[in-house]
C-alpha positions as CSV (number, residue, x, y, z in Angstrom):
1,X,-45.4,4.8,0.0
2,X,-46.7,7.1,2.6
3,X,-47.5,10.6,1.2
4,X,-49.4,13.1,3.3
5,X,-50.1,16.8,2.9
6,X,-48.6,19.2,5.4
7,X,-51.0,20.3,8.1
8,X,-52.0,24.0,8.1
9,X,-50.4,24.3,11.5
10,X,-47.8,21.8,12.6
11,X,-46.6,21.2,16.2
12,X,-43.5,20.3,18.2
13,X,-43.4,16.5,18.5
14,X,-42.2,14.4,21.6
15,X,-43.9,11.2,20.9
16,X,-42.2,8.9,18.3
17,X,-40.5,9.9,15.1
18,X,-41.2,13.3,13.4
19,X,-42.6,13.7,9.9
20,X,-42.6,16.9,7.8
21,X,-46.3,17.0,7.3
22,X,-47.3,17.0,11.0
23,X,-44.3,18.3,12.8
24,X,-41.8,21.1,13.0
25,X,-38.5,19.4,12.2
26,X,-35.0,19.9,10.9
27,X,-33.4,17.5,8.3
28,X,-31.8,15.0,10.7
29,X,-29.2,13.9,8.2
30,X,-27.5,17.4,8.8
31,X,-26.7,16.2,12.3
32,X,-24.9,13.0,11.2
33,X,-21.3,12.8,12.3
34,X,-19.0,10.3,10.6
35,X,-21.5,9.2,8.0
36,X,-21.1,9.4,4.2
37,X,-24.6,8.8,3.0
38,X,-23.8,9.3,-0.7
39,X,-21.4,6.3,-0.6
40,X,-23.5,3.7,1.2
41,X,-25.7,2.7,-1.8
42,X,-23.2,3.7,-4.6
43,X,-20.4,1.7,-3.0
44,X,-22.6,-1.0,-1.4
45,X,-21.5,-0.5,2.3
46,X,-22.8,-1.7,5.5
47,X,-22.7,0.8,8.5
48,X,-23.7,1.6,12.1
49,X,-25.5,4.6,13.5
50,X,-25.7,5.2,17.3
51,X,-27.0,8.0,19.4
52,X,-28.9,8.4,22.7
53,X,-32.6,7.7,22.8
54,X,-34.9,10.2,21.3
55,X,-32.3,12.2,19.5
56,X,-33.9,11.6,16.0
57,X,-32.5,8.2,14.8
58,X,-35.8,6.8,13.8
59,X,-36.8,10.1,12.3
60,X,-33.6,10.1,10.2
61,X,-34.1,6.5,9.0
62,X,-37.7,7.0,7.9
63,X,-36.8,10.3,6.3
64,X,-33.9,8.8,4.5
65,X,-36.1,5.9,3.4
66,X,-38.6,8.2,1.9
67,X,-35.9,10.1,0.1
68,X,-34.3,7.0,-1.3
69,X,-37.6,5.5,-2.5
70,X,-38.7,8.9,-4.1
71,X,-35.6,8.7,-6.4
72,X,-34.2,12.0,-5.1
73,X,-31.2,10.5,-3.3
74,X,-28.0,11.0,-5.3
75,X,-26.4,7.8,-4.1
76,X,-28.2,5.8,-6.8
77,X,-31.8,4.3,-7.6
78,X,-32.7,1.8,-5.0
79,X,-35.5,0.4,-2.8
80,X,-35.2,1.0,0.9
81,X,-37.2,-0.4,3.9
82,X,-37.2,0.6,7.5
83,X,-37.4,-2.4,10.0
84,X,-37.5,-2.2,13.7
85,X,-36.5,-5.2,15.7
86,X,-37.7,-3.9,18.9
87,X,-40.1,-6.8,19.4
88,X,-37.1,-9.1,20.1
89,X,-36.1,-7.3,23.3
90,X,-35.4,-10.0,25.9
91,X,-35.3,-12.8,23.4
92,X,-31.7,-14.0,23.8
93,X,-32.4,-17.4,22.2
94,X,-32.0,-17.2,18.5
95,X,-34.8,-19.9,17.9
96,X,-37.4,-17.5,19.5
97,X,-35.9,-14.2,18.1
98,X,-35.2,-15.0,14.4
99,X,-38.8,-15.8,13.4
100,X,-39.8,-12.5,15.0
101,X,-37.2,-10.6,13.0
102,X,-38.4,-12.2,9.7
103,X,-42.0,-11.5,10.7
104,X,-41.0,-7.8,11.3
105,X,-39.5,-7.6,7.8
106,X,-42.6,-9.0,6.2
107,X,-44.9,-6.7,8.2
108,X,-43.0,-3.5,7.4
109,X,-42.7,-4.4,3.7
110,X,-46.5,-4.9,3.6
111,X,-47.1,-1.6,5.5
112,X,-44.9,0.4,3.2
113,X,-46.6,-1.3,0.0
114,X,-43.4,-3.1,-0.9
115,X,-43.0,-6.6,-2.2
116,X,-43.3,-8.9,0.7
117,X,-40.6,-11.6,0.9
118,X,-41.4,-15.2,1.7
119,X,-39.6,-17.2,4.3
120,X,-38.7,-20.5,2.8
121,X,-36.6,-22.1,5.6
122,X,-37.1,-23.0,9.3
123,X,-33.4,-23.2,10.0
124,X,-32.6,-20.6,12.6
125,X,-29.0,-20.0,11.4
126,X,-30.1,-19.2,7.9
127,X,-33.5,-17.8,8.4
128,X,-32.5,-14.1,8.1
129,X,-30.2,-14.4,5.2
130,X,-32.8,-16.6,3.3
131,X,-35.6,-13.9,3.6
132,X,-33.1,-11.1,2.7
133,X,-32.2,-13.0,-0.5
134,X,-35.7,-13.6,-1.4
135,X,-36.5,-10.0,-0.8
136,X,-33.6,-8.8,-3.0
137,X,-34.9,-10.9,-5.8
138,X,-38.4,-9.4,-5.5
139,X,-37.1,-5.8,-6.0
140,X,-34.6,-6.5,-8.7
141,X,-33.3,-4.8,-10.9
142,X,-33.2,-2.2,-8.1
143,X,-30.8,-2.8,-5.2
144,X,-32.2,-3.4,-1.8
145,X,-31.3,-1.2,1.2
146,X,-32.5,-2.3,4.7
147,X,-32.4,0.1,7.8
148,X,-32.5,-2.0,10.9
149,X,-33.6,0.1,13.9
150,X,-33.4,-0.7,17.7
151,X,-30.7,-3.3,17.1
152,X,-29.4,-2.6,20.6
153,X,-32.2,-4.8,22.0
154,X,-30.6,-7.8,20.5
155,X,-28.6,-9.9,22.9
156,X,-26.8,-13.2,23.4
157,X,-27.0,-15.8,20.7
158,X,-29.7,-13.8,18.9
159,X,-27.3,-10.9,18.3
160,X,-24.4,-13.3,17.2
161,X,-26.7,-15.1,14.7
162,X,-28.1,-11.9,13.5
163,X,-24.7,-10.4,12.6
164,X,-23.3,-13.6,11.3
165,X,-26.0,-14.0,8.8
166,X,-25.6,-10.4,7.6
167,X,-21.9,-10.9,7.3
168,X,-22.4,-14.2,5.5
169,X,-24.5,-12.4,2.8
170,X,-22.1,-9.5,2.5
171,X,-19.6,-11.1,0.0
172,X,-22.4,-11.8,-2.4
173,X,-24.5,-8.7,-2.0
174,X,-25.9,-7.0,-5.0
175,X,-29.2,-6.4,-6.9
176,X,-31.2,-9.7,-6.8
177,X,-28.7,-11.4,-4.5
178,X,-28.5,-9.7,-1.1
179,X,-29.1,-6.1,0.3
180,X,-26.4,-3.8,-1.1
181,X,-26.5,-1.7,2.0
182,X,-27.6,-2.3,5.6
183,X,-27.7,0.2,8.5
184,X,-27.7,-1.1,12.2
185,X,-29.1,1.7,14.4
186,X,-29.4,1.9,18.2
187,X,-28.1,3.7,21.3
188,X,-24.6,2.1,21.4
189,X,-21.8,1.3,18.9
190,X,-21.9,-2.3,17.6
191,X,-18.7,-3.2,19.3
192,X,-20.4,-2.7,22.6
193,X,-23.3,-5.1,21.6
194,X,-20.7,-7.7,20.6
195,X,-18.8,-7.3,24.0
196,X,-22.1,-7.8,25.9
197,X,-23.1,-10.8,23.8
198,X,-19.6,-12.4,24.5
199,X,-19.9,-11.9,28.3
200,X,-17.8,-8.8,28.4
201,X,-14.9,-10.2,26.3
202,X,-13.2,-7.6,24.0
203,X,-14.2,-8.0,20.4
204,X,-11.5,-9.5,18.1
205,X,-11.0,-9.5,14.3
206,X,-13.1,-12.8,14.3
207,X,-16.1,-11.0,15.7
208,X,-19.2,-11.6,13.6
209,X,-19.5,-8.2,11.9
210,X,-16.2,-7.0,10.7
211,X,-17.6,-5.6,7.4
212,X,-19.1,-2.3,8.6
213,X,-17.7,0.8,6.8
214,X,-18.6,3.5,9.4
215,X,-19.8,4.0,13.0
216,X,-21.7,7.3,12.7
217,X,-23.3,9.4,15.5
218,X,-26.3,11.8,15.6
219,X,-25.4,15.0,17.3
220,X,-27.6,17.3,19.4
221,X,-28.9,20.6,18.1
222,X,-26.7,23.7,18.0
223,X,-28.2,27.0,19.3
224,X,-28.7,28.1,15.6
225,X,-30.6,24.9,15.0
226,X,-33.0,25.6,17.8
227,X,-33.6,29.0,16.4
228,X,-34.3,27.6,12.9
229,X,-36.7,25.0,14.5
230,X,-38.9,27.7,16.1
231,X,-38.6,29.8,13.1
232,X,-40.8,27.4,11.2
233,X,-43.6,28.1,13.6
234,X,-43.0,31.8,13.3
235,X,-43.3,31.5,9.6
236,X,-46.6,29.5,9.8
237,X,-48.3,31.2,12.6
238,X,-46.5,34.6,13.2
239,X,-45.7,33.6,16.8
240,X,-42.2,34.6,17.9
241,X,-39.8,33.8,20.7
242,X,-37.5,36.1,22.5
243,X,-33.8,35.8,22.2
244,X,-33.3,35.1,25.9
245,X,-35.9,32.4,25.8
246,X,-33.9,30.6,23.0
247,X,-30.7,31.1,24.9
248,X,-32.4,29.5,28.0
249,X,-33.7,26.5,25.9
250,X,-30.2,25.8,24.6
251,X,-28.6,26.3,28.0
252,X,-31.0,23.9,29.8
253,X,-31.1,21.3,27.1
254,X,-27.6,21.5,25.6
255,X,-29.5,20.8,22.3
256,X,-31.0,17.5,23.4
257,X,-33.7,17.3,20.6
258,X,-36.5,15.7,22.8
259,X,-36.0,18.3,25.6
260,X,-36.0,21.2,23.0
261,X,-39.3,20.0,21.4
262,X,-40.8,19.4,24.8
263,X,-40.0,22.9,26.0
264,X,-41.4,24.5,22.8
265,X,-44.5,22.2,22.8
266,X,-45.4,23.1,26.4
267,X,-44.8,26.7,26.0
268,X,-46.9,27.0,22.8
269,X,-49.7,24.5,23.6
270,X,-50.0,24.6,27.4
271,X,-48.5,27.6,29.0
272,X,-49.9,29.7,26.2
273,X,-53.2,28.8,24.4
274,X,-52.6,26.7,21.3
275,X,-54.1,29.5,19.2
276,X,-52.1,32.3,20.9
277,X,-49.7,34.3,19.0
278,X,-48.2,36.0,22.0
279,X,-44.3,36.0,21.9
280,X,-42.8,33.1,23.9
281,X,-40.8,34.6,26.7
282,X,-38.2,33.4,29.1
283,X,-40.8,33.1,31.8
284,X,-42.9,30.8,29.6
285,X,-40.0,28.5,28.9
286,X,-39.0,28.4,32.6
287,X,-42.7,27.4,33.6
288,X,-42.6,24.8,30.7
289,X,-39.2,23.4,32.2
290,X,-40.8,23.0,35.6
291,X,-44.0,21.4,34.2
292,X,-41.8,19.0,32.1
293,X,-39.8,17.8,35.2
294,X,-42.8,17.5,37.5
295,X,-44.7,15.5,34.9
296,X,-42.1,12.6,35.0
297,X,-42.2,12.2,31.2
298,X,-41.2,8.8,29.9
299,X,-38.0,10.1,28.4
300,X,-36.9,11.6,31.7
301,X,-38.4,8.8,33.9
302,X,-36.1,6.4,32.0
303,X,-33.0,8.1,33.6
304,X,-34.1,6.7,37.0
305,X,-33.5,3.1,35.9
306,X,-30.0,4.0,34.7
307,X,-29.1,5.6,38.0
308,X,-29.6,2.4,39.8
309,X,-27.3,0.6,37.5
310,X,-23.9,-0.2,39.3
311,X,-22.1,0.6,36.1
312,X,-23.5,4.1,36.1
313,X,-23.4,4.8,39.9
314,X,-19.7,5.2,40.4
315,X,-19.4,7.8,37.6
316,X,-22.5,9.8,38.6
317,X,-21.6,9.8,42.3
318,X,-18.1,11.2,41.4
319,X,-19.7,13.9,39.4
320,X,-22.1,14.9,42.2
321,X,-19.4,15.2,44.8
322,X,-16.8,16.6,42.5
323,X,-14.3,13.8,43.1
324,X,-11.2,13.2,40.9
325,X,-11.1,9.4,40.2
326,X,-8.3,8.3,37.9
327,X,-10.1,5.0,37.5
328,X,-12.8,6.8,35.6
329,X,-11.9,7.5,31.9
330,X,-13.5,7.7,28.5
331,X,-12.1,4.3,27.5
332,X,-13.9,2.5,30.4
333,X,-16.9,0.5,29.3
334,X,-18.9,1.9,32.1
335,X,-18.2,5.5,31.1
336,X,-18.9,4.7,27.4
337,X,-22.2,3.3,28.4
338,X,-23.1,6.5,30.4
339,X,-22.0,8.6,27.4
340,X,-23.7,6.6,24.8
341,X,-26.9,6.9,26.8
342,X,-26.5,10.6,26.6
343,X,-26.5,10.9,30.4
344,X,-22.9,12.2,30.8
345,X,-20.7,14.2,28.6
346,X,-17.0,15.2,28.7
347,X,-15.1,18.2,27.3
348,X,-11.6,19.6,28.0
349,X,-13.2,22.5,29.7
350,X,-15.6,20.7,32.0
351,X,-14.3,17.1,32.4
352,X,-17.2,14.7,33.2
353,X,-20.5,16.4,33.8
354,X,-24.2,15.5,33.5
355,X,-25.1,16.0,29.9
356,X,-27.4,19.1,30.6
357,X,-29.0,21.0,33.5
358,X,-32.4,19.4,33.1
359,X,-30.9,15.9,33.4
360,X,-28.9,17.1,36.4
361,X,-32.1,18.4,38.0
362,X,-34.0,15.1,37.3
363,X,-31.1,13.0,38.5
364,X,-31.0,14.9,41.8
365,X,-34.8,14.6,42.3
366,X,-34.8,10.9,41.6
367,X,-31.9,10.1,43.8
368,X,-33.2,12.2,46.9
369,X,-37.0,11.5,46.3
370,X,-37.0,9.2,49.3
371,X,-35.5,11.9,51.5
372,X,-37.6,14.7,50.1
373,X,-40.9,12.8,50.6
374,X,-40.1,11.8,54.2
375,X,-38.8,15.2,55.5
376,X,-41.0,16.9,58.1
377,X,-43.5,19.5,56.6
378,X,-41.8,22.8,56.2
379,X,-44.3,24.4,58.5
380,X,-42.5,22.7,61.4
381,X,-39.3,24.7,60.6
382,X,-38.4,28.2,61.3
383,X,-37.2,29.4,57.8
384,X,-39.3,32.4,56.9
385,X,-38.9,36.1,57.7
386,X,-41.8,38.3,58.7
387,X,-42.3,39.3,55.1
388,X,-42.4,35.8,53.8
389,X,-39.0,35.8,52.3
390,X,-36.4,33.1,52.9
391,X,-34.3,33.2,56.1
392,X,-31.4,31.1,54.9
393,X,-29.5,31.2,58.2
394,X,-32.6,29.8,60.0
395,X,-33.2,27.1,57.3
396,X,-29.5,25.8,57.4
397,X,-29.7,25.8,61.2
398,X,-32.8,23.6,60.9
399,X,-30.8,21.4,58.4
400,X,-28.0,21.1,61.0
401,X,-30.5,19.9,63.5
402,X,-32.1,17.4,61.2
403,X,-28.6,16.2,60.1
404,X,-27.7,15.5,63.7
405,X,-30.9,13.7,64.5
406,X,-31.3,11.6,61.3
407,X,-28.3,11.4,59.1
408,X,-26.7,8.3,60.5
409,X,-29.9,6.3,60.2
410,X,-30.9,7.6,56.7
411,X,-27.3,7.1,55.3
412,X,-27.4,3.5,56.1
413,X,-30.2,3.1,53.5
414,X,-28.5,5.3,50.9
415,X,-27.3,3.8,47.6
416,X,-25.1,6.9,46.9
417,X,-23.3,7.0,50.2
418,X,-20.6,9.4,49.2
419,X,-23.1,11.8,47.8
420,X,-25.6,11.4,50.6
421,X,-24.8,14.9,52.2
422,X,-25.4,16.6,48.9
423,X,-28.6,14.7,48.1
424,X,-30.1,15.3,51.6
425,X,-29.2,19.0,51.6
426,X,-30.9,19.4,48.2
427,X,-33.9,17.5,49.2
428,X,-34.2,19.8,52.2
429,X,-34.0,22.9,50.1
430,X,-36.5,21.5,47.5
431,X,-39.0,20.8,50.2
432,X,-39.1,24.6,51.0
433,X,-38.6,26.0,47.5
434,X,-41.1,23.9,45.5
435,X,-43.5,26.3,43.9
436,X,-41.8,29.5,45.1
437,X,-38.2,29.3,44.0
438,X,-35.5,27.4,42.2
439,X,-32.1,25.8,42.5
440,X,-29.4,25.8,39.9
441,X,-26.8,23.2,40.4
442,X,-23.2,23.1,39.1
443,X,-21.1,20.0,39.6
444,X,-18.5,18.0,37.7
445,X,-16.0,15.3,38.4
446,X,-12.7,16.7,39.7
447,X,-14.1,20.1,40.8
448,X,-14.0,19.0,44.4
449,X,-17.3,20.8,45.2
450,X,-20.9,21.3,44.4
451,X,-22.2,24.8,43.8
452,X,-25.8,25.8,44.4
453,X,-27.5,29.0,43.3
454,X,-30.8,29.5,45.1
455,X,-33.6,32.0,44.2
456,X,-36.7,32.5,46.4
457,X,-39.2,35.3,46.1
458,X,-36.6,37.7,44.9
459,X,-33.8,36.7,47.3
460,X,-30.6,35.1,45.9
461,X,-28.2,32.9,47.9
462,X,-25.0,31.0,47.1
463,X,-24.2,27.7,48.7
464,X,-21.1,25.5,48.2
465,X,-20.8,22.0,49.5
466,X,-17.5,20.3,50.2
467,X,-16.3,17.1,51.9
468,X,-13.4,16.3,54.1
469,X,-11.7,13.0,53.7
470,X,-8.7,11.3,55.2
471,X,-5.4,12.9,54.3
472,X,-7.2,16.2,54.2
473,X,-7.2,19.0,56.9
474,X,-10.3,21.0,57.7
475,X,-8.2,24.1,57.5
476,X,-7.0,23.3,53.8
477,X,-10.6,22.4,52.8
478,X,-12.1,25.5,54.3
479,X,-9.5,27.8,52.7
480,X,-10.0,26.2,49.3
481,X,-13.7,26.4,49.8
482,X,-13.7,30.1,50.6
483,X,-11.6,30.8,47.5
484,X,-13.9,28.7,45.3
485,X,-17.1,30.1,46.6
486,X,-15.9,33.7,46.1
487,X,-15.3,33.0,42.4
488,X,-18.7,31.4,42.0
489,X,-20.5,34.2,43.8
490,X,-18.8,36.8,41.5
491,X,-20.0,34.9,38.5
492,X,-23.6,34.5,39.7
493,X,-24.6,37.1,42.1
494,X,-21.8,39.2,43.7
495,X,-24.0,40.7,46.4
496,X,-25.8,37.4,47.4
497,X,-25.3,35.9,50.9
498,X,-22.8,32.9,50.7
499,X,-22.6,29.7,52.7
500,X,-19.9,27.1,52.7
501,X,-21.2,23.7,53.9
502,X,-18.5,21.3,55.0
503,X,-19.2,17.6,55.7
504,X,-16.4,15.9,57.6
505,X,-16.4,12.3,56.3
506,X,-13.3,11.1,58.1
507,X,-14.2,7.9,60.0
508,X,-12.7,9.1,63.3
509,X,-14.6,12.3,63.1
510,X,-17.9,10.6,62.4
511,X,-17.4,8.8,65.7
512,X,-16.8,12.0,67.7
513,X,-19.6,13.7,69.8
514,X,-22.0,15.9,67.8
515,X,-20.9,19.0,69.8
516,X,-17.4,18.6,68.3
517,X,-18.7,17.9,64.8
518,X,-21.1,20.8,64.3
519,X,-20.0,24.4,63.7
520,X,-21.3,27.8,62.6
521,X,-18.8,30.6,62.0
522,X,-18.2,33.6,59.8
523,X,-15.1,33.9,57.6
524,X,-15.4,37.4,56.1
525,X,-18.5,37.6,54.1
526,X,-19.1,33.7,54.0
527,X,-20.9,31.7,56.6
528,X,-19.2,28.4,57.2
529,X,-21.5,25.7,58.4
530,X,-19.9,22.3,59.5
531,X,-21.6,19.0,59.9
């Protein structure tokens, strides 16, 4: 088995699974929800673990495998092996995939210095069960535990055959006969794979894996977990982190493990010199956040593919514009997909929201990248005061002018047509603020608005975006918007200039002359901009 000495100074890891000799890490099993590890070997149970990508699933599996094989695990003496079936991605035909799965079993067994099972049959529908039987014989008298990772890549007849062969061996499981415990691990719960494999049909009691004991999840870090993680570095190096920096890491990541490690890694190895013992401050973490987003890390870049998925689009668009859509609920397969992927979350306090502010920022930048990159250079706009500070009035008048001249053509090419005004406005602001300021975004399905908090060279500004649809009057929308923006401003920056941007999306209004559609008025301390 792998056995390495811990490095003198470890680091925060963002590439692949963590191990205790190279990386700062917390015991991932402490974040398991719905799992009973002590029972799975003792009671010979099969189970499922699902969680979004890069939350620690593989780290958990490999850590648990080492613990079982060391004899420290209290569930009983056993031999455990981790096996990834990722190589079978895209191989829906069992005849192509099954030999690859069996080859993976042999390679992982050899790599981990375990007895390597022989494949004695070429029959696709019994190939997996045959090699697992042979493997169980090789490790007897100890029971065999197999931890299958990346099972969400299996599809079609490959998935069905894989599950049927595991179920077929379940009744006869035991030392020397068949694995006593099997974990199937991926991003989604097993019932979702079965539904996909059956062409969207709902699983029934005859589905080919009705022998699982649990469907467990792996939760994000809590705020205290994040503090414990950095405390390991403090203990080893003496480098500390401020309380407000820790709070910001949790607020921006909502405990997503990869984001937490990425922020810590950049702050301690790039923003500060790797050998520095200077206290990590809020400013260091904020700079790390911006670097991480601009670097288009693989973890974050993968979100872009999901945003183009029609299954995801309806939910995300509703969140951006704050629409209430009774057709969207947690029982919907599309919503379950978004939540399983870790893109969206739901609580009684917030409703549906993007899972964390960093994802919300990335989501916006991906969706409006085409607008941002094709906007005129900011130097052609009148948006600065003589002292170099932001003239928000001038900037929003420039936006009105651009909206009038370009919005109709640009909207025709938009995938997210309902959210088009929000995305174009944010692209416009980003074009100016890049490098000199920042935008905080708050939006959620059912809120009926998007709130923006803008900082630029010491200046602070509040912007609220609302839409008018059929069966709504401009007066009602404006009154509600003024009420909402007052509360938002009070919570963020009571003295900041406030702007209520209203886009009238009623078909008859969109056909009216621009002179009737555009407006600029003052309502108390709020500037109301109509487009």
